[in-house]
N, CA, C and O of each residue as an XYZ file, in Angstrom:
476
protein
N      61.078     87.933    113.233
C      62.087     86.988    112.769
C      62.455     85.850    114.107
O      62.320     86.094    115.306
N      62.935     84.612    113.505
C      62.757     83.679    114.128
C      64.325     83.438    114.531
O      65.277     83.764    113.822
N      64.419     82.690    116.039
C      65.910     82.710    116.192
C      67.484     81.962    114.731
O      68.681     82.232    114.633
N      66.610     81.076    113.971
C      67.563     80.673    113.101
C      67.907     81.739    112.211
O      69.083     81.992    111.951
N      66.759     82.504    111.636
C      67.492     83.694    110.535
C      68.228     84.419    111.551
O      69.400     84.676    111.275
N      67.706     84.861    112.846
C      68.899     86.168    113.549
C      70.134     85.627    113.670
O      71.128     86.310    113.422
N      70.258     83.877    114.207
C      71.551     83.355    113.904
C      72.464     83.549    112.290
O      73.632     83.834    112.023
N      71.678     83.343    111.753
C      72.444     83.438    109.936
C      72.795     84.885    110.159
O      73.781     85.185    110.832
N      71.954     85.854    109.571
C      72.292     86.996    109.654
C      73.422     87.263    110.472
O      74.382     87.701    109.837
N      73.641     87.091    112.049
C      74.268     87.315    112.670
C      75.847     86.822    112.339
O      76.845     87.512    112.546
N      75.833     85.589    111.828
C      77.089     84.947    111.609
C      77.783     85.674    110.407
O      78.920     86.100    110.203
N      76.517     85.628    109.641
C      77.287     86.893    107.928
C      77.737     88.151    108.361
O      78.588     88.635    107.615
N      77.374     88.945    109.504
C      78.137     89.784    109.773
C      78.987     89.812    110.964
O      79.240     90.896    111.491
N      79.512     88.572    111.495
C      81.081     88.655    111.865
C      81.847     88.380    110.868
O      83.023     88.690    111.054
N      81.539     87.785    109.615
C      82.394     86.952    108.950
C      83.063     88.108    107.558
O      84.028     88.087    106.794
N      82.026     88.924    107.796
C      81.819     90.092    106.352
C      82.905     91.063    106.612
O      83.519     91.209    105.555
N      83.619     92.084    107.931
C      84.466     92.328    108.628
C      85.607     91.699    107.915
O      86.007     92.019    106.795
N      86.036     90.868    108.603
C      87.446     90.098    107.870
C      87.052     89.801    106.596
O      87.051     90.746    105.806
N      86.794     88.976    106.290
C      86.910     88.906    104.317
C      86.728     90.679    103.472
O      86.819     90.907    102.266
N      86.585     91.210    104.060
C      86.181     92.609    103.769
C      87.514     93.786    103.753
O      87.913     94.644    102.965
N      87.925     93.266    105.115
C      89.190     93.319    105.039
C      91.028     92.697    104.647
O      92.086     93.280    104.408
N      90.670     91.453    104.744
C      91.408     90.306    103.659
C      91.943     90.978    102.634
O      93.092     91.392    102.484
N      90.815     91.063    101.806
C      90.824     91.516    100.258
C      92.022     92.654    100.404
O      93.163     92.388    100.025
N      91.712     93.838    100.933
C      92.842     94.962    100.524
C      94.253     94.611    101.128
O      95.345     94.969    100.685
N      93.995     93.829    102.240
C      95.777     92.983    102.765
C      96.364     92.397    101.990
O      97.573     92.612    101.899
N      95.731     91.434    101.139
C      96.070     90.263     99.903
C      96.686     91.298     98.682
O      97.808     91.090     98.219
N      95.799     92.481     98.194
C      96.091     93.676     97.064
C      97.414     94.321     97.490
O      98.462     94.485     96.866
N      96.971     94.709     99.022
C      98.346     96.072     99.529
C      99.932     95.107     99.942
O     101.083     95.343     99.575
N      99.427     94.050    100.781
C     101.002     93.543    101.187
C     101.002     92.321    100.523
O     102.121     91.868    100.760
N     100.182     91.229     99.575
C     100.921     90.024     98.884
C     101.218     90.915     97.525
O     102.387     91.268     97.370
N     100.428     91.234     96.713
C     100.618     91.505     95.675
C     101.626     92.941     95.324
O     102.548     92.778     94.525
N     101.441     94.144     95.862
C     102.009     95.171     96.036
C     103.599     94.941     96.745
O     104.523     95.619     96.297
N     103.802     94.164     97.628
C     104.870     94.343     98.251
C     105.978     93.480     97.499
O     107.185     93.689     97.383
N     104.959     92.160     96.898
C     105.976     91.633     96.147
C     106.558     92.165     94.773
O     107.469     91.508     94.270
N     106.013     93.535     93.994
C     106.446     93.577     93.023
C     107.262     94.327     93.419
O     108.316     94.246     92.788
N     107.248     95.163     94.338
C     108.248     96.627     94.642
C     109.357     96.171     95.243
O     110.382     96.753     94.889
N     109.499     95.214     96.136
C     110.574     94.821     96.837
C     110.669     93.006     96.563
O     110.156     92.389     95.629
N     111.622     92.358     97.886
C     111.883     91.274     97.965
C     110.874     90.415     98.948
O     111.160     89.293     99.364
N     109.812     91.019     99.216
C     109.040     90.641    100.349
C     108.056     89.703     99.367
O     107.234     90.272     98.649
N     108.180     88.179     99.367
C     107.479     87.407     97.943
C     106.160     86.726     99.267
O     104.964     86.538     99.043
N     106.818     86.514    100.438
C     105.991     85.163    101.659
C     105.262     85.432    101.990
O     104.756     84.634    102.779
N     104.613     86.545    101.787
C     103.259     86.920    102.081
C     101.747     86.732    101.490
O     100.649     86.876    102.028
N     102.145     86.334    100.104
C     101.499     86.088     99.052
C     100.720     85.253     99.532
O      99.641     85.683     99.940
N     100.975     83.952     99.629
C     100.559     83.092     99.923
C      99.836     82.841    101.006
O      98.730     82.364    100.753
N     100.154     83.045    102.439
C      99.491     82.698    103.319
C      98.066     83.904    103.216
O      96.940     83.668    103.653
N      98.496     85.172    102.535
C      96.906     86.010    102.701
C      96.114     85.256    101.563
O      94.889     85.222    101.678
N      96.714     84.640    100.455
C      95.612     84.349     99.251
C      94.775     83.508     99.886
O      93.597     83.332     99.575
N      95.565     82.788    101.094
C      94.511     81.752    101.642
C      93.968     81.892    102.298
O      92.788     81.556    102.205
N      94.505     82.527    103.483
C      93.362     83.325    103.997
C      92.142     84.213    103.666
O      91.075     84.219    104.279
N      92.407     84.804    102.821
C      90.565     85.303    101.888
C      90.304     84.629    101.131
O      89.157     84.949    100.820
N      90.631     83.748    100.494
C      90.282     82.553    100.004
C      88.988     81.662    101.107
O      87.763     81.678    100.982
N      89.596     81.153    101.851
C      89.012     80.895    102.904
C      87.758     81.564    103.391
O      86.634     81.103    103.194
N      88.079     82.971    104.208
C      87.197     83.634    104.653
C      86.099     83.828    103.435
O      84.901     83.814    103.717
N      86.595     84.033    101.898
C      85.114     84.077    101.115
C      84.310     82.786    100.846
O      83.090     82.786    100.680
N      84.988     81.829    100.821
C      84.372     80.867    100.819
C      82.876     80.888    102.009
O      81.651     80.816    101.912
N      84.092     81.058    103.289
C      82.921     80.619    104.501
C      81.655     82.200    104.367
O      80.630     82.204    105.049
N      81.947     83.204    103.550
C      81.073     84.172    103.434
C      80.066     84.098    102.904
O      79.055     84.618    103.375
N      80.084     83.107    101.236
C      79.399     82.928    100.649
C      78.599     81.512    100.983
O      77.615     81.216    100.304
N      78.933     80.883    101.763
C      78.164     79.805    102.627
C      77.204     80.303    103.320
O      75.983     80.151    103.332
N      78.460     81.354    104.296
C      76.947     81.634    105.184
C      75.725     83.132    104.357
O      74.731     83.594    104.918
N      76.058     83.393    103.491
C      75.034     84.276    102.685
C      73.920     83.254    101.875
O      72.718     83.378    101.640
N      74.965     82.134    101.551
C      73.377     80.914    101.036
C      72.519     80.754    102.221
O      71.288     80.771    102.246
N      73.323     80.599    103.179
C      72.056     80.528    104.434
C      71.097     81.422    105.001
O      69.949     81.152    105.354
N      71.743     82.602    105.053
C      71.220     83.833    105.253
C      69.977     83.878    103.515
O      68.912     84.463    103.713
N      70.168     83.354    102.184
C      69.260     83.518    101.579
C      68.360     82.549    101.658
O      67.221     82.680    101.212
N      68.871     81.286    102.343
C      67.640     80.124    102.603
C      66.893     80.734    103.659
O      65.893     81.311    103.233
N      67.049     80.796    104.884
C      66.306     81.284    105.692
C      66.041     82.276    105.738
O      65.184     82.234    106.620
N      66.133     83.590    105.350
C      65.452     84.864    105.438
C      64.674     85.009    104.192
O      63.762     85.833    104.137
N      64.982     84.249    103.178
C      63.901     84.162    102.266
C      64.170     85.866    102.007
O      63.490     86.808    102.416
N      65.379     85.878    101.201
C      65.608     87.406    100.902
C      65.524     87.073     99.220
O      65.607     85.895     98.871
N      65.338     88.269     98.078
C      64.909     88.391     96.904
C      66.849     87.813     96.423
O      67.975     87.838     96.918
N      66.295     87.454     95.437
C      67.714     87.060     94.548
C      68.825     88.840     94.156
O      70.054     88.860     94.224
N      68.031     89.976     93.817
C      68.443     90.809     93.906
C      69.665     91.436     95.294
O      70.817     91.844     95.148
N      68.827     91.289     96.606
C      69.763     91.485     97.415
C      70.743     90.153     97.920
O      71.447     90.466     98.881
N      70.831     89.448     97.692
C      71.986     88.611     97.504
C      72.691     88.770     96.707
O      73.884     88.765     97.010
N      72.306     88.985     95.329
C      73.533     89.251     94.521
C      74.384     90.799     95.283
O      75.552     90.858     95.667
N      73.307     91.944     95.311
C      74.026     92.894     95.895
C      75.121     92.319     97.259
O      76.224     92.863     97.311
N      74.797     91.260     98.301
C      75.954     91.522     99.309
C      76.926     90.592     98.250
O      78.107     90.759     98.554
N      76.832     90.055     97.583
C      77.805     89.258     96.822
C      78.945     90.283     95.897
O      80.173     90.317     95.815
N      78.014     90.929     95.383
C      79.336     91.801     94.259
C      79.747     92.864     95.839
O      80.962     93.055     95.779
N      79.345     93.350     96.738
C      80.569     93.491     97.850
C      81.018     92.774     99.063
O      81.442     93.150    100.156
N      80.773     91.530     98.479
C      82.192     91.061     99.321
C      83.770     90.384     97.731
O      84.769     89.666     97.679
N      82.819     91.400     96.690
C      83.675     91.529     95.371
C      84.662     92.864     95.413
O      85.595     93.310     94.747
N      84.134     93.122     96.233
C      84.782     94.462     96.036
C      85.790     95.116     97.782
O      85.443     95.029     98.960
N      86.792     95.592     97.278
C      87.613     95.705     98.581
C      86.711     97.043     99.423
O      86.098     98.022     98.996
N      86.938     96.612    100.545
C      85.495     96.815    101.889
C      84.652     97.180    101.423
O      84.138     98.152    101.976
N      84.037     96.693    100.241
C      82.275     96.646    100.287
C      81.435     95.421    102.037
O      80.479     95.272    102.797
N      82.419     95.071    101.754
C      82.014     94.015    103.106
C      81.777     94.894    104.572
O      81.200     94.409    105.545
N      82.224     95.995    104.534
C      82.545     96.778    105.376
C      80.638     98.080    105.343
O      80.145     98.629    106.327
N      80.104     98.131    103.873
C      78.950     98.571    103.982
C      77.808     97.842    103.976
O      76.671     98.273    104.167
N      78.238     96.385    103.685
C      77.254     95.049    103.789
C      77.290     95.003    105.013
O      76.176     94.623    105.374
N      78.132     95.223    106.144
C      78.241     94.774    107.379
C      76.859     96.238    108.027
O      75.735     96.094    108.507
N      77.413     97.099    107.818
C      76.057     98.630    108.234
C      74.807     97.725    107.559
O      73.878     97.298    108.245
N      74.906     97.535    106.345
C      73.366     96.900    106.213
C      72.929     95.969    106.677
O      71.707     95.840    106.594
N      73.601     95.075    107.263
C      73.092     93.794    108.108
C      72.324     94.333    109.718
O      71.294     94.156    110.368
N      73.863     95.223    109.794
C      73.393     95.789    111.442
C      72.230     96.517    111.774
O      71.647     96.603    112.855
N      71.919     97.160    110.391
C      70.670     97.777    110.382
C      69.329     97.007    110.467
O      68.400     97.295    111.222
N      69.370     95.856    109.468
C      68.669     95.184    109.101
C      68.127     94.038    110.618
O      67.009     93.588    110.871
N      69.347     93.883    111.315
C      69.302     93.344    112.431
C      68.455     93.871    113.429
O      67.613     93.303    114.124
N      68.926     95.416    113.373
C      67.498     96.545    114.200
C      66.504     96.451    113.335
O      65.575     95.758    113.751
N      66.396     96.804    112.505
C      64.811     97.046    112.354
C      64.217     95.495    112.731
O      63.153     95.653    113.328
N      64.545     94.040    112.585
C      63.495     93.026    112.956
C      63.799     93.408    114.621
O      62.773     93.446    115.300
N      64.813     93.632    115.194
C      64.438     93.415    116.837
C      63.392     94.462    116.884
O      62.312     94.305    117.455
N      63.743     95.501    116.282
C      62.354     96.721    116.727
C      60.856     95.859    116.490
O      59.951     95.847    117.325
N      60.814     95.058    114.985
C      59.629     94.497    114.566
C      59.076     93.377    115.909
O      57.907     93.383    116.297
N      60.301     92.331    116.575
C      59.738     91.614    117.554
C      59.053     92.422    118.744
O      58.055     92.038    119.353
N      59.649     93.430    118.941
C      59.194     94.218    120.296
C      57.909     94.313    119.952
O      57.036     93.780    120.637
N      57.681     94.908    119.001
C      56.261     95.087    118.552
C      55.882     94.412    118.093
O      55.021     95.284    118.220
N      55.459     93.483    117.495
C      54.700     92.197    118.116
C      54.535     91.076    119.586
O      53.699     90.187    119.748
N      55.698     91.529    120.552
C      55.232     91.085    121.324
C      54.188     91.807    122.383
O      53.421     91.267    123.180
N      54.425     93.270    122.110
C      54.260     94.226    123.083
C      52.505     93.997    122.292
O      51.432     94.061    122.891
N      52.629     93.850    121.481
C      50.639     93.515    120.301
C      50.232     92.643    121.197
O      49.211     92.850    121.854
N      51.110     91.356    121.370
C      50.602     90.109    122.229
C      50.245     90.191    123.794
O      49.582     89.444    124.512
N      50.988     91.470    124.067
C      50.691     91.347    125.344
C      48.933     91.875    126.167
O      48.168     91.561    127.079
N      49.138     93.065    124.798
C      47.973     94.131    124.645
C      46.680     92.986    124.268
O      45.623     93.337    124.790
N      46.607     92.030    123.672
C      46.368     91.341    122.737
C      45.187     90.966    124.081
O      44.001     91.225    124.285
N      46.522     90.048    124.979
C      45.611     89.182    125.947
C      45.469     89.623    127.252
O      45.232     88.901    128.221
N      45.683     91.349    127.259
C      45.199     91.636    128.430
C      43.476     92.215    128.204
O      42.530     92.032    128.970
N      43.495     92.919    126.947
C      41.726     92.801    126.699
C      41.270     91.811    127.359
O      40.068     91.549    127.327
């Protein structure tokens, strides 16, 4: 995996957790509190925050799709996870595993290259 693909995956991981937490915050603190009490001033800022984070997440997902050459099913999975409350947390776990696998593969290639050069 090249550095551009790795950095795109890292950016997607960085935005997945805040995006995953902004949606339940909007549902709980925005919608629920405005319905059961007079606290309705949280709906607008939380809605804007969640909307901005979701758009950034979608753009970063498209960037990863372009650079990592993911299949459409995998991109669709991460998009659906972004639509579910706390789904991005599971997506972050999957991305963390993918990053770790790519590091292991890069180290193995580097070691194989060193052995080939020494022979």
